[in-house]
C-alpha positions in Angstrom: 0.0 0.0 -0.1 1.3 3.4 -0.9 2.3 5.6 2.0 1.2 9.0 0.6 -0.4 12.0 2.2 -1.8 15.0 0.5 -4.0 18.1 0.6 -7.6 17.4 1.5 -10.8 19.4 1.9 -12.3 20.4 5.2 -14.7 17.4 5.4 -11.8 15.0 5.0 -9.9 16.8 7.8 -13.0 16.5 10.1 -13.1 12.7 9.3 -9.5 12.3 10.1 -10.0 14.0 13.5 -12.9 11.8 14.3 -10.8 8.6 13.6 -8.0 10.1 15.7 -10.2 10.9 18.7 -10.2 7.4 20.2 -6.3 7.4 20.1 -6.2 10.4 22.5 -8.1 8.5 25.3 -7.0 4.8 24.9 -3.3 5.5 24.6 -2.8 2.3 22.8 -0.1 3.5 20.5 3.3 3.8 22.0 6.6 5.6 21.1 9.1 7.5 23.1 11.1 9.9 20.8 11.6 12.4 23.6 13.2 9.9 25.9 16.9 9.1 26.1 17.8 6.1 23.9 18.9 2.9 25.5 22.3 1.5 25.1 22.8 -0.6 22.1 23.0 -4.3 22.8 25.9 -6.4 21.9 24.5 -9.8 22.9 22.1 -12.1 21.1 19.0 -10.1 22.2 17.9 -7.1 20.1 18.3 -3.6 21.7 14.7 -2.6 21.3 13.8 -4.7 24.4 12.0 -2.1 26.5 9.1 -0.5 24.4 8.1 2.7 26.2 4.8 2.8 28.1 1.6 3.8 26.5 1.2 7.0 28.5 4.4 8.5 27.1 3.3 9.4 23.6 2.5 13.1 23.1 -0.8 13.3 21.3 -1.2 17.0 22.0 1.5 17.7 19.2 0.2 16.9 15.7 1.5 17.7 12.2 -0.7 17.9 9.2 0.7 16.7 5.9 -0.8 17.4 2.4 0.2 16.1 -1.0 -1.2 16.4 -4.5 0.1 14.8 -7.6 -1.1 14.7 -11.2 -0.3 13.2 -14.6 -1.5 13.9 -18.2 -0.5 12.1 -21.3 -1.4 10.2 -24.4 -0.8 6.6 -25.8 -0.8 5.2 -29.2 -1.1 1.5 -29.5 -1.2 -1.1 -32.2 -2.1 -4.7 -31.3 -2.7 -7.8 -33.4 -6.3 -8.9 -33.2 -7.3 -5.4 -31.9 -6.0 -2.9 -34.3 -4.8 0.7 -33.9 -5.9 2.4 -30.7 -5.2 6.0 -29.4 -5.9 7.2 -25.9 -5.6 10.3 -23.8 -5.5 10.2 -20.0 -5.5 12.4 -17.0 -4.8 11.4 -13.4 -5.0 13.1 -10.0 -3.7 11.8 -6.6 -4.5 13.4 -3.3 -3.4 12.7 0.2 -4.0 14.0 3.8 -2.4 12.8 7.0 -2.1 13.4 10.7 1.2 12.7 12.4 1.2 12.6 16.2 4.3 12.8 18.6 6.7 15.0 20.5 9.5 14.6 18.0 9.2 16.9 14.9 11.5 14.6 12.9 10.1 11.2 14.0 6.3 10.9 14.5 4.9 8.3 16.8 1.5 7.5 15.4 -0.2 8.5 12.1 -3.5 8.5 10.3 -3.3 8.7 6.5 -6.0 9.1 3.7 -5.2 8.6 0.0 -7.3 8.9 -3.0 -6.8 9.0 -6.8 -8.3 8.6 -10.2 -7.2 8.4 -13.8 -9.5 8.7 -16.7 -8.8 7.4 -20.1 -10.6 8.0 -23.4 -9.7 5.3 -26.0 -10.5 5.7 -29.8 -9.7 3.7 -32.9 -10.6 0.2 -33.9 -11.8 -0.3 -30.2 -13.5 2.7 -28.6 -14.0 2.8 -24.8 -13.8 5.0 -21.7 -11.5 3.7 -19.1 -11.3 4.7 -15.4 -9.0 3.7 -12.6 -9.8 4.7 -9.1 -8.1 4.2 -5.8 -8.6 5.0 -2.2 -7.1 4.0 1.2 -7.0 4.6 4.9 -4.0 3.8 6.9 -3.6 4.1 10.7 -0.9 2.7 13.0 2.5 3.3 14.5 4.6 5.7 12.3 7.5 4.2 10.3 10.9 4.9 11.9 13.5 6.8 10.0 16.1 4.3 8.6 19.3 4.0 10.6 22.3 1.7 10.9 22.2 0.8 14.6 19.2 0.0 16.7 19.1 2.7 19.4 16.3 1.2 21.3 13.5 3.5 20.1 10.4 2.1 18.6 6.7 2.7 17.8 4.0 0.1 18.8 0.2 -0.2 18.4 -2.4 -2.9 19.1 -5.5 -3.9 17.3 -7.7 -2.1 16.2 -5.4 0.9 16.2 -3.2 -0.6 13.3 -4.9 -1.5 10.0 -5.0 -0.5 6.3 -8.1 -0.4 4.1 -7.7 -0.1 0.2 -10.0 0.2 -2.8 -9.0 -0.1 -6.4 -11.4 0.1 -9.3 -10.9 -0.5 -13.1 -13.3 0.3 -16.0 -12.6 -0.4 -19.6 -9.5 -2.5 -18.9 -8.1 -5.3 -21.1 -6.1 -8.4 -20.3 -2.3 -8.2 -21.1 -0.7 -10.6 -23.5 1.2 -12.3 -20.7 -1.8 -12.8 -18.5 -3.0 -16.3 -17.5 -6.5 -17.3 -18.7 -8.7 -16.0 -15.8 -11.0 -13.8 -17.8 -12.7 -13.7 -21.2 -11.1 -12.1 -24.2 -12.8 -8.7 -23.9 -12.8 -5.5 -22.0 -13.6 -5.9 -18.3 -14.2 -4.0 -15.1 -12.9 -4.9 -11.6 -13.4 -3.7 -8.1 -11.2 -4.7 -5.2 -11.5 -3.9 -1.5 -8.8 -5.1 0.9 -8.3 -5.0 4.6 -5.1 -5.8 6.5 -4.6 -5.7 10.3 -2.7 -7.5 13.0 -2.8 -8.1 16.8 0.4 -6.1 17.4 2.7 -4.0 15.1 6.2 -2.9 16.2 8.0 -0.4 14.1 11.8 -0.1 14.5 15.0 0.8 12.6 18.6 -0.3 12.5 20.4 -3.5 13.6 22.2 -4.4 16.8 25.8 -3.4 17.2 28.5 -5.5 15.8 30.5 -7.6 18.3 33.5 -8.3 16.1 36.8 -6.5 16.1 37.0 -3.2 14.1 37.7 -3.9 10.4 36.6 -7.6 10.6 32.9 -6.9 10.0 31.2 -5.6 6.9 29.6 -2.1 7.2 25.7 -2.2 7.5 23.2 -0.4 5.5 20.5 1.8 7.1 17.3 -0.1 7.6 13.7 0.4 8.8 11.4 -2.5 9.6 8.1 -3.6 11.1 7.2 -6.8 13.0 3.6 -8.1 13.0 2.1 -10.5 15.5 -0.8 -12.5 13.9 -1.2 -10.4 10.7 -4.6 -10.9 9.1 -6.0 -9.9 5.7 -9.3 -10.2 3.8 -10.6 -8.9 0.5 -13.4 -8.8 -2.0 -12.6 -8.9 -5.7 -15.5 -8.4 -8.3 -14.6 -9.0 -12.0 -17.3 -7.8 -14.4 -17.6 -8.8 -18.0 -20.9 -10.3 -19.5 -21.0 -12.2 -16.1 -19.9 -11.1 -12.7 -17.4 -13.1 -10.7 -17.2 -12.6 -6.9 -14.1 -13.7 -5.0 -13.7 -13.5 -1.2 -10.3 -14.0 0.4 -9.5 -14.5 4.1 -6.2 -15.3 5.5 -3.5 -14.8 8.0 -0.1 -15.8 9.4 1.7 -16.6 12.7 4.1 -13.6 12.2 5.0 -11.1 9.6 8.2 -8.9 9.0 8.5 -6.1 6.6 11.8 -4.3 5.6 10.8 -0.8 4.4 14.0 0.2 2.6 14.2 -2.8 0.3 10.4 -3.5 0.2 10.9 -7.1 1.4 8.0 -8.8 3.2 8.0 -12.2 5.0 5.1 -14.3 6.4 5.7 -17.3 8.6 3.0 -20.1 8.7 0.3 -18.5 6.6 -3.2 -19.8 5.6 -5.6 -18.5 3.0 -9.2 -19.4 2.0 -10.7 -18.2 -1.3 -14.3 -18.6 -2.3 -15.2 -17.8 -5.9 -18.9 -17.4 -7.0 -19.7 -17.6 -10.7 -23.1 -17.0 -12.4 -25.2 -20.2 -12.9 -22.5 -22.3 -11.2 -21.7 -23.4 -7.7 -19.1 -21.8 -5.6 -15.5 -22.9 -5.8 -13.3 -23.1 -2.7 -9.5 -22.9 -2.8 -7.5 -23.3 0.4 -3.7 -23.0 0.7 -1.2 -23.2 3.4 2.2 -21.4 3.3 5.0 -22.6 5.5 7.1 -19.6 4.4 6.5 -16.8 1.9 8.7 -13.8 1.3 8.0 -11.1 -1.3 10.5 -8.6 -2.6 10.1 -5.7 -5.1 12.7 -4.8 -7.7 13.4 -1.1 -6.9 13.9 -0.2 -10.6 11.3 -2.2 -12.5 8.7 -2.8 -9.7 8.5 -6.5 -10.5 7.6 -8.7 -7.5 9.7 -11.7 -6.6 8.7 -14.6 -4.4 10.6 -17.0 -2.2 8.6 -19.6 -0.4 6.7 -22.9 -0.4 3.3 -24.2 0.6 0.5 -26.6 -0.4 -3.0 -26.6 -1.8 -5.2 -28.1 1.0 -8.6 -28.1 -0.7 -9.8 -27.4 -4.2 -12.3 -29.2 -6.7 -11.0 -32.6 -7.7 -8.0 -32.2 -5.5 -7.5 -35.8 -4.8 -7.5 -36.7 -8.5 -5.1 -34.0 -9.2 -2.8 -35.0 -6.4 -2.7 -38.7 -7.7 -1.8 -37.3 -11.2 0.8 -34.8 -10.1 2.4 -36.7 -7.3 1.5 -40.4 -7.0 3.8 -41.0 -4.1 3.5 -38.0 -1.9 0.0 -37.1 -3.0 0.6 -33.3 -2.5 0.0 -30.2 -4.6 3.0 -28.1 -4.0 3.0 -24.3 -4.7 5.5 -21.6 -4.2 8.7 -20.5 -5.9 12.0 -18.9 -5.8 13.2 -15.6 -7.2 16.2 -13.2 -6.9 17.0 -9.7 -8.2 20.3 -7.9 -8.0 20.8 -4.6 -6.2 21.1 -1.7 -8.7 24.6 -1.2 -10.0 26.1 1.4 -12.1 25.2 -0.2 -15.3 21.7 -1.6 -14.1 20.6 -4.9 -12.7 18.8 -8.2 -13.5 16.4 -10.8 -11.8 14.9 -14.2 -12.4 12.4 -16.4 -10.7 10.1 -19.5 -10.9 6.5 -19.6 -9.4 3.8 -22.1 -9.2 0.4 -20.7 -8.2 -3.2 -22.0 -8.3 -6.0 -20.0 -9.9 -9.6 -20.2 -10.9 -10.9 -19.3 -14.5 -14.2 -17.6 -15.4 -15.7 -21.1 -16.0 -14.9 -22.3 -12.4 -12.1 -24.5 -13.4 -9.2 -24.7 -10.9 -5.7 -24.8 -12.5 -2.1 -24.5 -11.7 0.4 -22.2 -13.5 4.2 -22.8 -13.6 5.9 -19.5 -14.7 9.6 -18.7 -15.3 10.4 -15.1 -15.9 13.7 -13.0 -16.1 14.5 -9.4 -16.7 17.5 -7.1 -17.3 17.5 -3.3 -17.2 20.0 -0.8 -18.3 19.2 2.8 -17.3 22.0 4.4 -19.4 20.7 2.8 -22.5 17.4 5.0 -22.6 16.1 3.1 -19.5 16.0 -0.2 -21.5 14.2 -3.1 -19.8 13.9 -6.5 -21.3 11.7 -9.2 -19.9 11.0 -12.8 -21.0 8.6 -15.4 -19.6 7.4 -18.9 -20.1 4.3 -20.3 -18.5 2.5 -23.7 -18.5 -1.1 -24.2 -17.1 -2.1 -27.5 -15.8 -5.9 -28.5 -15.3 -7.8 -31.7 -14.9 -10.2 -32.6 -17.7 -12.0 -35.8 -17.0 -9.2 -38.1 -15.7 -6.5 -36.5 -17.8 -4.2 -33.6 -17.3 -4.3 -31.0 -19.9 -1.4 -28.6 -20.4 -1.1 -25.3 -22.4 2.0 -23.2 -22.8 2.6 -19.5 -23.3 5.7 -17.3 -23.5 7.0 -14.1 -24.7 9.3 -11.2 -24.6 8.9 -7.4 -23.9 11.2 -4.5 -24.5 10.6 -1.1 -23.0 12.8 2.1 -23.6 12.0 5.4 -21.8 13.4 8.8 -21.5 12.6 11.4 -18.8 13.4 15.1 -18.2 11.9 17.8 -15.9 8.6 16.2 -15.4 8.1 14.9 -19.0 8.7 11.2 -19.8 8.2 9.0 -22.8 8.1 5.2 -23.2 8.2 3.0 -26.2 7.2 -0.7 -25.5 7.1 -3.8 -27.6 5.5 -7.0 -26.5 5.1 -10.2 -28.4 4.7 -14.0 -27.9 2.3 -16.8 -27.6 -0.7 -15.8 -25.6 -4.3 -16.6 -24.6 -5.4 -13.1 -25.5 -4.8 -12.9 -29.2 -8.1 -11.0 -29.9 -10.9 -9.2 -28.2 -13.6 -11.6 -29.5 -15.5 -12.2 -26.2 -14.5 -15.8 -26.2 -13.2 -17.7 -23.3 -9.4 -18.2 -23.5 -9.3 -21.9 -24.3 -6.6 -21.8 -27.1 -3.3 -19.9 -27.6 -1.8 -18.1 -30.5 0.6 -15.4 -31.5 0.1 -11.8 -30.3 2.1 -8.6 -30.6 1.6 -5.1 -29.1 3.5 -1.9 -29.7 2.8 1.2 -27.7 4.2 4.8 -27.3 3.2 6.8 -24.3 4.1 10.5 -23.6 3.2 12.1 -20.2 3.9 15.0 -17.9 3.6 14.5 -14.1 4.3 16.6 -11.1 3.2 17.3 -7.5 3.7 19.2 -4.4 3.6 18.4 -0.6 3.1 20.6 2.5 3.7 19.9 6.2 2.6 22.0 9.2 
């Protein structure tokens, strides 16, 4: 979830104060930026071992933060099976936040509101009006400023004073060439609402002091992190084409860890239940267990990488599929392994393998095995090259049916003083060769060439 705050109207400020009012009385958020830092530990225990008492946070001091951002631009696209399409778009992002605490440089608790919308008018062989909306509310302990050593300071909050709610909507969207066959081959609309919370969240920064002799230990990078006890999540996903598909997700884990600087997130012993309701069909349930799952985001391309493994616990025809996939162990293993290099002077690269279950618009449960890799060279006009290969596996009758897709994409971009342009080429074997309204049962060749030019800017205020 984006952590952005921006300028809001008076009604929004009034709503924020209403949400913050319970915090002033319960004192369930805790941070001690005004107290003297504890000595840094040098033994096996972390130095943040004495969280400050709930009564020490200064809720009488509050900073208001505003942010506004915008983007305008146009895109020209030509795609096989679709034709030539031109579109113009305009987007606006707003944010408003309240930051509490006695330290002007390090807030203790915060309440943040975000909202945004981007409208697109598409003309050409396919005409449509597209709209993407987003909104979010975040409340909880403030993220600590990144540091090298853990100085014993931290922010802490308990349920229900730590949670995030997010909404994303899409209208007039179309599946990408690399997408797996979850939707029909036509424009679609989608609405998502997600809620995340946990029993306890602790925000901290830095690592414990080194115990080795000077010069024998490698220097550490500044870090900022959060530890969650019993993190929980739920969501509703509504996909709208000719029919409407409802998907409800509920899950949680024993413990979660997030490193803010690198964007890495880890869940230990997680479970998830998904219920998918389709028109004129019965509900489909899909239950999974994750022993370990870690997500990381490439800081240059934004690609998400996964490291972890789990199993499918329940799904339609699960016993038959287990017998076919693993006659001895009779398990349906999911997960993957991925890695991306830290940015270097010339650029970076990454690669990963993933196996994930999914449900199609016809209610079929399938597995997808996907291998992908990418390399990016900022000096060469921001060149990013990606390749992927994917194979879906589903059970038809008593036989396994496989289908394979794969492709390559090349993107070059240039930016200067708020203006940017991007030229992208995508081609390969895909389920979405055409926008004919049919279900994606077969694959074929597809290609897409797009040029986007945009101007973006923004401003922030804090008082």
